[in-house]
C-alpha positions as a Markdown table, in Angstrom:
| # | Residue | x | y | z |
|---|---|---|---|---|
| 1 | Met | 86.7 | 83.8 | 125.9 |
| 2 | Leu | 89.2 | 83.0 | 123.2 |
| 3 | Asp | 92.3 | 81.4 | 124.7 |
| 4 | Ala | 95.4 | 82.3 | 122.7 |
| 5 | Asn | 96.4 | 78.7 | 122.5 |
| 6 | Gln | 93.2 | 77.4 | 120.9 |
| 7 | Pro | 93.7 | 76.4 | 117.2 |
| 8 | Ile | 91.2 | 78.2 | 115.0 |
| 9 | Ala | 89.7 | 77.6 | 111.5 |
| 10 | Ile | 88.5 | 80.7 | 109.6 |
| 11 | Phe | 85.3 | 80.5 | 107.6 |
| 12 | Ala | 85.7 | 82.7 | 104.4 |
| 13 | Glu | 83.5 | 80.8 | 101.9 |
| 14 | Ala | 83.9 | 82.1 | 98.3 |
| 15 | Thr | 85.7 | 85.3 | 99.6 |
| 16 | Met | 89.2 | 84.6 | 100.6 |
| 17 | Gly | 91.5 | 87.2 | 99.0 |
| 18 | Leu | 88.6 | 89.6 | 98.5 |
| 19 | Leu | 87.6 | 92.7 | 100.6 |
| 20 | Asn | 84.7 | 90.8 | 102.3 |
| 21 | Ala | 87.3 | 88.6 | 104.0 |
| 22 | Lys | 89.3 | 91.4 | 105.6 |
| 23 | Met | 88.5 | 90.0 | 109.1 |
| 24 | Ala | 90.1 | 86.7 | 108.0 |
| 25 | Glu | 93.2 | 88.5 | 106.7 |
| 26 | Gly | 93.4 | 90.7 | 109.8 |
| 27 | Ile | 93.3 | 87.7 | 112.1 |
| 28 | Leu | 95.8 | 85.8 | 110.0 |
| 29 | Arg | 98.2 | 88.7 | 110.0 |
| 30 | Tyr | 97.9 | 89.8 | 113.6 |
| 31 | Gly | 96.0 | 87.2 | 115.6 |
| 32 | Arg | 97.5 | 85.4 | 118.5 |
| 33 | Asn | 95.9 | 82.0 | 117.9 |
| 34 | Pro | 97.4 | 79.3 | 115.7 |
| 35 | Ala | 95.3 | 79.1 | 112.5 |
| 36 | Val | 95.1 | 75.5 | 111.1 |
| 37 | Ala | 92.9 | 76.2 | 108.1 |
| 38 | Val | 90.7 | 78.6 | 106.1 |
| 39 | Ile | 87.5 | 77.2 | 104.8 |
| 40 | Asp | 86.7 | 78.3 | 101.2 |
| 41 | Ser | 85.6 | 75.6 | 98.8 |
| 42 | Thr | 86.3 | 77.8 | 95.8 |
| 43 | Lys | 90.0 | 78.0 | 96.6 |
| 44 | Ala | 90.5 | 74.6 | 98.3 |
| 45 | Gly | 94.0 | 73.1 | 97.8 |
| 46 | Lys | 95.8 | 76.4 | 97.8 |
| 47 | Thr | 97.4 | 78.2 | 100.7 |
| 48 | Val | 96.5 | 81.7 | 102.1 |
| 49 | Gly | 99.8 | 83.0 | 100.6 |
| 50 | Asp | 98.6 | 81.8 | 97.2 |
| 51 | Val | 95.5 | 84.1 | 97.2 |
| 52 | Cys | 96.4 | 87.0 | 99.6 |
| 53 | Arg | 99.3 | 89.4 | 100.1 |
| 54 | Leu | 100.3 | 87.4 | 103.2 |
| 55 | Gln | 103.3 | 85.3 | 103.8 |
| 56 | Ser | 101.3 | 82.3 | 105.1 |
| 57 | Asp | 101.2 | 78.6 | 104.4 |
| 58 | Val | 97.9 | 78.1 | 106.2 |
| 59 | Pro | 96.0 | 75.6 | 104.0 |
| 60 | Ile | 92.6 | 76.5 | 102.4 |
| 61 | Val | 90.2 | 73.6 | 102.7 |
| 62 | Ala | 86.8 | 72.9 | 101.3 |
| 63 | Thr | 84.9 | 71.6 | 104.4 |
| 64 | Leu | 84.5 | 72.1 | 108.1 |
| 65 | Glu | 85.4 | 68.4 | 108.6 |
| 66 | Glu | 88.8 | 68.9 | 107.0 |
| 67 | Ala | 89.4 | 71.8 | 109.3 |
| 68 | Ile | 88.4 | 69.8 | 112.4 |
| 69 | Ala | 90.8 | 67.0 | 111.2 |
| 70 | Leu | 93.6 | 69.5 | 111.2 |
| 71 | Gly | 92.9 | 70.3 | 114.9 |
| 72 | Ala | 90.5 | 73.3 | 114.8 |
| 73 | Gln | 88.8 | 74.0 | 118.2 |
| 74 | Val | 87.2 | 77.3 | 117.3 |
| 75 | Leu | 85.4 | 78.5 | 114.1 |
| 76 | Val | 85.9 | 82.2 | 113.3 |
| 77 | Leu | 83.5 | 83.8 | 110.9 |
| 78 | Gly | 86.1 | 85.7 | 108.8 |
| 79 | Thr | 83.9 | 87.1 | 106.1 |
| 80 | Ala | 81.0 | 89.4 | 106.0 |
| 81 | Pro | 78.3 | 89.8 | 103.3 |
| 82 | Ser | 77.0 | 93.3 | 102.6 |
| 83 | Gly | 75.1 | 94.5 | 105.6 |
| 84 | Gly | 77.0 | 92.2 | 108.0 |
| 85 | Arg | 74.0 | 89.8 | 108.5 |
| 86 | Val | 74.4 | 86.0 | 108.9 |
| 87 | Pro | 73.1 | 84.3 | 105.7 |
| 88 | Gly | 70.6 | 81.5 | 106.2 |
| 89 | Glu | 72.8 | 79.1 | 104.3 |
| 90 | Trp | 75.5 | 79.4 | 106.9 |
| 91 | Met | 73.4 | 77.9 | 109.7 |
| 92 | Asp | 74.1 | 74.3 | 108.6 |
| 93 | Ile | 77.8 | 74.7 | 109.0 |
| 94 | Leu | 77.4 | 76.6 | 112.3 |
| 95 | His | 75.1 | 73.8 | 113.7 |
| 96 | Arg | 77.6 | 71.2 | 112.6 |
| 97 | Ala | 80.5 | 73.1 | 114.2 |
| 98 | Val | 78.7 | 73.3 | 117.5 |
| 99 | Gly | 77.7 | 69.7 | 117.3 |
| 100 | Ala | 81.4 | 68.8 | 116.7 |
| 101 | Gly | 82.4 | 70.6 | 119.8 |
| 102 | Leu | 83.8 | 73.8 | 118.3 |
| 103 | Ser | 83.3 | 77.2 | 119.8 |
| 104 | Ile | 82.4 | 80.2 | 117.5 |
| 105 | Val | 83.7 | 83.7 | 117.1 |
| 106 | Asn | 81.0 | 85.8 | 115.4 |
| 107 | Gly | 81.6 | 89.3 | 114.2 |
| 108 | Met | 78.3 | 89.7 | 112.4 |
| 109 | His | 75.4 | 91.9 | 113.5 |
| 110 | Asp | 73.2 | 88.9 | 114.2 |
| 111 | Glu | 73.5 | 87.3 | 117.6 |
| 112 | Leu | 74.1 | 83.5 | 117.4 |
| 113 | Ala | 74.1 | 82.7 | 121.1 |
| 114 | Pro | 70.3 | 82.7 | 121.4 |
| 115 | Thr | 70.0 | 80.2 | 118.5 |
| 116 | Leu | 73.0 | 78.0 | 119.1 |
| 117 | Gly | 73.6 | 78.4 | 122.8 |
| 118 | Arg | 71.3 | 75.7 | 123.9 |
| 119 | Asp | 73.4 | 73.1 | 122.1 |
| 120 | Leu | 76.7 | 74.1 | 123.7 |
| 121 | Ala | 78.5 | 71.5 | 125.8 |
| 122 | Glu | 80.6 | 72.3 | 128.9 |
| 123 | Gly | 83.6 | 74.4 | 127.8 |
| 124 | Gln | 82.1 | 75.5 | 124.6 |
| 125 | Trp | 81.1 | 79.2 | 124.0 |
| 126 | Ile | 79.8 | 81.6 | 121.4 |
| 127 | Trp | 81.5 | 85.0 | 121.3 |
| 128 | Asp | 79.1 | 87.5 | 119.6 |
| 129 | Ile | 81.6 | 90.3 | 119.3 |
| 130 | Arg | 79.3 | 92.9 | 117.8 |
| 131 | Met | 77.0 | 93.0 | 120.9 |
| 132 | Ala | 77.5 | 95.8 | 123.4 |
| 133 | Gln | 78.4 | 94.2 | 126.8 |
| 134 | Gly | 77.8 | 95.4 | 130.3 |
| 135 | Ile | 76.3 | 98.6 | 131.6 |
| 136 | Leu | 75.6 | 101.3 | 129.0 |
| 137 | Pro | 78.2 | 104.1 | 129.1 |
| 138 | Asp | 77.5 | 107.6 | 130.3 |
| 139 | Ile | 77.1 | 110.4 | 127.7 |
| 140 | Ala | 80.5 | 111.6 | 126.7 |
| 141 | Met | 81.6 | 114.8 | 128.4 |
| 142 | Gly | 85.1 | 115.4 | 127.1 |
| 143 | Arg | 86.7 | 113.7 | 130.1 |
| 144 | Ala | 89.6 | 112.3 | 128.1 |
| 145 | Ala | 90.8 | 115.8 | 127.3 |
| 146 | Ala | 92.2 | 116.0 | 130.8 |
| 147 | Leu | 94.5 | 113.1 | 130.3 |
| 148 | Pro | 98.2 | 113.8 | 129.8 |
| 149 | Asn | 98.8 | 111.0 | 127.3 |
| 150 | Ala | 98.9 | 111.1 | 123.5 |
| 151 | Arg | 95.7 | 109.8 | 121.9 |
| 152 | Ile | 96.1 | 109.0 | 118.2 |
| 153 | Leu | 93.0 | 108.4 | 116.2 |
| 154 | Met | 93.1 | 106.6 | 112.8 |
| 155 | Val | 91.0 | 108.4 | 110.3 |
| 156 | Gly | 90.4 | 107.7 | 106.6 |
| 157 | Thr | 89.3 | 109.0 | 103.2 |
| 158 | Asp | 86.9 | 106.1 | 102.9 |
| 159 | Met | 85.8 | 102.9 | 104.6 |
| 160 | Ala | 88.1 | 99.9 | 104.3 |
| 161 | Val | 91.3 | 101.7 | 103.5 |
| 162 | Gly | 93.4 | 100.0 | 106.2 |
| 163 | Lys | 92.8 | 102.0 | 109.4 |
| 164 | Met | 92.9 | 99.0 | 111.7 |
| 165 | Thr | 96.0 | 97.5 | 109.9 |
| 166 | Ala | 97.9 | 100.8 | 109.9 |
| 167 | Gly | 97.0 | 101.3 | 113.6 |
| 168 | Leu | 98.3 | 97.9 | 114.6 |
| 169 | Glu | 101.5 | 98.5 | 112.7 |
| 170 | Ile | 102.0 | 101.9 | 114.3 |
| 171 | His | 101.3 | 100.3 | 117.7 |
| 172 | Arg | 103.9 | 97.6 | 117.0 |
| 173 | Ser | 106.5 | 100.2 | 115.9 |
| 174 | Leu | 105.9 | 102.3 | 119.1 |
| 175 | Cys | 106.4 | 99.3 | 121.3 |
| 176 | Glu | 109.5 | 98.3 | 119.4 |
| 177 | Ala | 110.9 | 101.8 | 120.0 |
| 178 | Gly | 110.3 | 101.3 | 123.7 |
| 179 | Ala | 107.2 | 103.4 | 124.1 |
| 180 | Asp | 104.4 | 102.5 | 126.4 |
| 181 | Ala | 101.6 | 102.1 | 123.9 |
| 182 | Ala | 98.1 | 100.6 | 123.7 |
| 183 | Phe | 95.9 | 99.7 | 120.8 |
| 184 | Leu | 92.2 | 100.2 | 121.4 |
| 185 | Ala | 89.9 | 98.2 | 119.1 |
| 186 | Ser | 86.6 | 99.6 | 118.0 |
| 187 | Gly | 85.5 | 97.0 | 115.5 |
| 188 | Gln | 85.0 | 93.2 | 115.4 |
| 189 | Thr | 88.3 | 92.3 | 113.8 |
| 190 | Gly | 90.4 | 94.4 | 116.1 |
| 191 | Ile | 88.5 | 93.0 | 119.1 |
| 192 | Ala | 89.1 | 89.5 | 117.9 |
| 193 | Ile | 92.8 | 90.2 | 117.6 |
| 194 | Met | 93.3 | 92.1 | 120.8 |
| 195 | Gly | 90.7 | 90.2 | 122.9 |
| 196 | Thr | 89.2 | 93.4 | 124.1 |
| 197 | Gly | 87.7 | 96.6 | 122.8 |
| 198 | Ile | 84.2 | 98.0 | 121.9 |
| 199 | Pro | 82.0 | 97.1 | 119.0 |
| 200 | Leu | 81.3 | 100.8 | 118.2 |
| 201 | Asp | 78.5 | 100.1 | 115.7 |
| 202 | Ala | 76.6 | 98.1 | 118.3 |
| 203 | Phe | 76.0 | 101.2 | 120.5 |
| 204 | Arg | 73.1 | 103.6 | 119.9 |
| 205 | Val | 74.2 | 107.1 | 118.7 |
| 206 | Asp | 73.7 | 108.7 | 122.1 |
| 207 | His | 76.0 | 106.2 | 123.8 |
| 208 | Ala | 78.7 | 105.7 | 121.1 |
| 209 | Ala | 81.0 | 108.6 | 122.1 |
| 210 | Gly | 80.5 | 107.6 | 125.7 |
| 211 | Ala | 81.7 | 104.0 | 125.0 |
| 212 | Val | 84.8 | 105.4 | 123.3 |
| 213 | Glu | 85.4 | 107.8 | 126.3 |
| 214 | Arg | 85.1 | 104.9 | 128.8 |
| 215 | Met | 87.6 | 102.8 | 126.8 |
| 216 | Val | 90.1 | 105.6 | 126.5 |
| 217 | Leu | 89.8 | 106.5 | 130.2 |
| 218 | Gly | 90.5 | 102.8 | 130.9 |
| 219 | Ala | 93.8 | 103.1 | 129.1 |
| 220 | Ala | 94.9 | 106.3 | 130.8 |
| 221 | Asp | 98.0 | 104.7 | 132.2 |
| 222 | His | 99.6 | 104.4 | 128.8 |
| 223 | Asp | 101.7 | 107.1 | 127.3 |
| 224 | Tyr | 100.4 | 106.5 | 123.8 |
| 225 | Val | 97.0 | 105.3 | 122.8 |
| 226 | Ile | 96.2 | 104.3 | 119.3 |
| 227 | Val | 92.4 | 104.3 | 118.7 |
| 228 | Glu | 91.2 | 102.2 | 115.8 |
| 229 | Gly | 89.2 | 104.2 | 113.3 |
| 230 | Gln | 85.9 | 103.5 | 111.6 |
| 231 | Gly | 84.3 | 105.0 | 108.6 |
| 232 | Ser | 85.1 | 108.4 | 107.1 |
| 233 | Leu | 83.8 | 111.9 | 107.4 |
| 234 | Leu | 83.6 | 111.9 | 103.6 |
| 235 | His | 81.2 | 108.9 | 103.4 |
| 236 | Pro | 77.5 | 109.9 | 103.4 |
| 237 | Gly | 76.6 | 106.6 | 105.1 |
| 238 | Ser | 79.2 | 106.8 | 107.9 |
| 239 | Thr | 78.5 | 108.2 | 111.4 |
| 240 | Ala | 81.4 | 106.5 | 113.1 |
| 241 | Thr | 84.3 | 109.0 | 113.0 |
| 242 | Leu | 82.6 | 111.7 | 115.0 |
| 243 | Pro | 82.0 | 109.6 | 118.2 |
| 244 | Leu | 85.6 | 108.4 | 118.0 |
| 245 | Met | 86.8 | 112.0 | 117.8 |
| 246 | Arg | 84.6 | 113.2 | 120.6 |
| 247 | Gly | 85.0 | 110.2 | 122.9 |
| 248 | Ser | 88.8 | 110.0 | 122.6 |
| 249 | Cys | 89.5 | 113.8 | 122.6 |
| 250 | Cys | 92.3 | 112.8 | 120.2 |
| 251 | Thr | 95.5 | 114.8 | 120.3 |
| 252 | Gly | 96.7 | 113.5 | 116.9 |
| 253 | Met | 95.5 | 111.7 | 113.9 |
| 254 | Ile | 96.9 | 109.5 | 111.1 |
| 255 | Leu | 95.1 | 109.8 | 107.8 |
| 256 | Cys | 94.7 | 106.5 | 105.9 |
| 257 | His | 94.3 | 106.7 | 102.2 |
| 258 | Arg | 94.4 | 104.3 | 99.2 |
| 259 | Ala | 97.0 | 105.5 | 96.7 |
| 260 | Gly | 95.4 | 107.0 | 93.6 |
| 261 | Met | 91.9 | 106.9 | 94.9 |
| 262 | Lys | 89.9 | 109.7 | 93.4 |
| 263 | Ala | 86.4 | 108.7 | 94.5 |
| 264 | Leu | 84.9 | 106.5 | 97.2 |
| 265 | Asp | 85.1 | 102.8 | 96.4 |
| 266 | Thr | 81.3 | 102.2 | 96.3 |
| 267 | Leu | 80.2 | 105.7 | 95.4 |
| 268 | Asp | 81.7 | 106.9 | 92.2 |
| 269 | Asn | 79.8 | 110.2 | 92.5 |
| 270 | Val | 81.6 | 111.1 | 95.8 |
| 271 | Arg | 85.0 | 112.5 | 94.9 |
| 272 | Val | 87.9 | 112.5 | 97.3 |
| 273 | Pro | 89.1 | 116.1 | 97.8 |
| 274 | Pro | 92.8 | 117.0 | 97.8 |
| 275 | Leu | 94.4 | 115.4 | 100.8 |
| 276 | Arg | 95.3 | 118.8 | 102.3 |
| 277 | Asp | 91.5 | 119.6 | 102.3 |
| 278 | Val | 90.8 | 116.2 | 103.9 |
| 279 | Ile | 93.4 | 116.9 | 106.6 |
| 280 | Gly | 91.8 | 120.3 | 107.2 |
| 281 | Leu | 88.4 | 118.8 | 107.5 |
| 282 | Asn | 89.4 | 116.3 | 110.1 |
| 283 | Glu | 91.4 | 118.8 | 112.1 |
| 284 | Met | 88.6 | 121.3 | 112.1 |
| 285 | Thr | 86.0 | 118.7 | 113.0 |
| 286 | Ala | 88.1 | 117.2 | 115.8 |
| 287 | Ala | 88.7 | 120.6 | 117.4 |
| 288 | Ala | 85.1 | 121.9 | 116.6 |
| 289 | Asn | 86.7 | 125.1 | 115.2 |
| 290 | Gly | 88.9 | 125.5 | 118.2 |
| 291 | Thr | 86.2 | 124.8 | 120.8 |
| 292 | Leu | 87.4 | 121.3 | 121.7 |
| 293 | Thr | 90.7 | 119.4 | 121.9 |
| 294 | Ala | 93.1 | 120.4 | 119.1 |
| 295 | Ala | 94.4 | 117.4 | 117.0 |
| 296 | Lys | 96.8 | 117.5 | 114.2 |
| 297 | Val | 97.1 | 115.0 | 111.4 |
| 298 | Leu | 100.7 | 113.8 | 111.9 |
| 299 | Gly | 101.2 | 111.5 | 108.9 |
| 300 | Ile | 99.7 | 109.6 | 106.1 |
| 301 | Ala | 99.3 | 105.8 | 106.1 |
| 302 | Leu | 99.2 | 105.1 | 102.3 |
| 303 | Asn | 97.7 | 101.8 | 101.2 |
| 304 | Thr | 99.7 | 100.7 | 98.1 |
| 305 | Ser | 98.8 | 97.0 | 98.1 |
| 306 | His | 97.5 | 97.3 | 94.5 |
| 307 | Leu | 100.7 | 98.9 | 93.1 |
| 308 | Ser | 104.1 | 97.6 | 92.1 |
| 309 | Glu | 106.9 | 98.4 | 94.5 |
| 310 | Asp | 108.3 | 101.1 | 92.3 |
| 311 | Ala | 104.9 | 102.7 | 91.8 |
| 312 | Ala | 104.3 | 102.5 | 95.5 |
| 313 | Lys | 107.5 | 104.3 | 96.3 |
| 314 | Ala | 106.6 | 107.0 | 93.8 |
| 315 | Ala | 103.1 | 107.4 | 95.3 |
| 316 | Ile | 104.6 | 107.8 | 98.7 |
| 317 | Glu | 107.0 | 110.5 | 97.4 |
| 318 | Glu | 104.2 | 112.3 | 95.6 |
| 319 | Thr | 102.0 | 112.2 | 98.7 |
| 320 | Met | 104.8 | 113.6 | 100.9 |
| 321 | Ala | 105.3 | 116.5 | 98.5 |
| 322 | Glu | 101.5 | 117.1 | 98.4 |
| 323 | Thr | 101.0 | 117.2 | 102.2 |
| 324 | Gly | 104.4 | 118.0 | 103.7 |
| 325 | Leu | 103.8 | 115.1 | 106.1 |
| 326 | Pro | 105.6 | 111.8 | 106.8 |
| 327 | Val | 104.1 | 109.0 | 104.5 |
| 328 | Ser | 104.5 | 105.3 | 104.5 |
| 329 | Asp | 102.7 | 102.1 | 103.6 |
| 330 | Pro | 103.0 | 100.5 | 107.1 |
| 331 | Val | 102.6 | 97.0 | 105.9 |
| 332 | Arg | 104.9 | 97.2 | 103.0 |
| 333 | Phe | 107.6 | 99.6 | 104.2 |
| 334 | Gly | 107.0 | 99.7 | 108.0 |
| 335 | Ala | 105.3 | 102.2 | 110.3 |
| 336 | Ala | 108.5 | 103.7 | 111.8 |
| 337 | Pro | 108.1 | 107.1 | 110.0 |
| 338 | Leu | 104.6 | 107.4 | 111.4 |
| 339 | Ala | 105.5 | 106.3 | 114.9 |
| 340 | Asp | 108.5 | 108.6 | 114.9 |
| 341 | Ala | 106.2 | 111.5 | 113.9 |
| 342 | Ile | 103.8 | 110.7 | 116.7 |
| 343 | Met | 106.6 | 110.5 | 119.3 |
| 344 | Ala | 108.3 | 113.7 | 118.1 |
| 345 | Phe | 105.1 | 115.7 | 118.1 |
| 346 | His | 104.1 | 114.6 | 121.6 |
| 347 | Thr | 107.5 | 115.2 | 123.2 |
| 348 | Lys | 107.8 | 118.8 | 122.1 |
């Protein structure tokens, strides 16, 4: 639906620069569309670069009308309240956007097309990303295990530690090295960036692994497939990692971790084990104790965005010594060490 040439405005009211607006930051960092404005009345008058770790001069404006005046044709919902539901107070701006001729990209759990679709003019559309499309997939049967390519799953010690970002950076590095690589999106931000993928959390449990399997089989002609990760095996509220493992029959993994994190962000009582133990847990679970496809953790993507450069480099060295694996912050220092490890392992 989203033409790469269409100018977009990103709605991130009262959240730009915060974790809730990670979809906004992901699209600004990796999206194909020209972004003309971010809407956040609490930071109006600044630029994205003023409030985020992004080199961006995209202006932050207070109102939808200002964004339209700058040429916006599509409104992207770039922030998500807890639970991912559309707050009632957003409906006014959404009705005004549709009335002004804008299309909408919606990554929330609530479907907007039934409510706003009747008011669309010719050429307008609403993309409800988080809705499963088409025929339900078959139950996963390990079909991807027969593929000869490398299937790399991004896994994490927690939610929201940078699995999508690290995966996109690794994909970029592989392509720059001349490898035939694909990035397979499994969440709303990745889908909005790539234009395709599966909204994993929109599938019922019985069909989730099958949806991943179908997506991976569809990319069988690529030598390297980077599968966007979701959730964490360590998080008591997350069920997303297992269907990604089972559906992809991954041959390798990259572990994503926030430097210095000792407990889960929102659950102080859940401690993060030593990384060697986390690596062992993911490898054992992926292989089902040797019953299914063996998959090694090949490197660590370390999120150091909260550290100074010197502290970040020290954390990388410490993590390399702890795990014996290549480690990098893919955004800060590049993903080449991780891409090289993937290529070296799969060309043995």
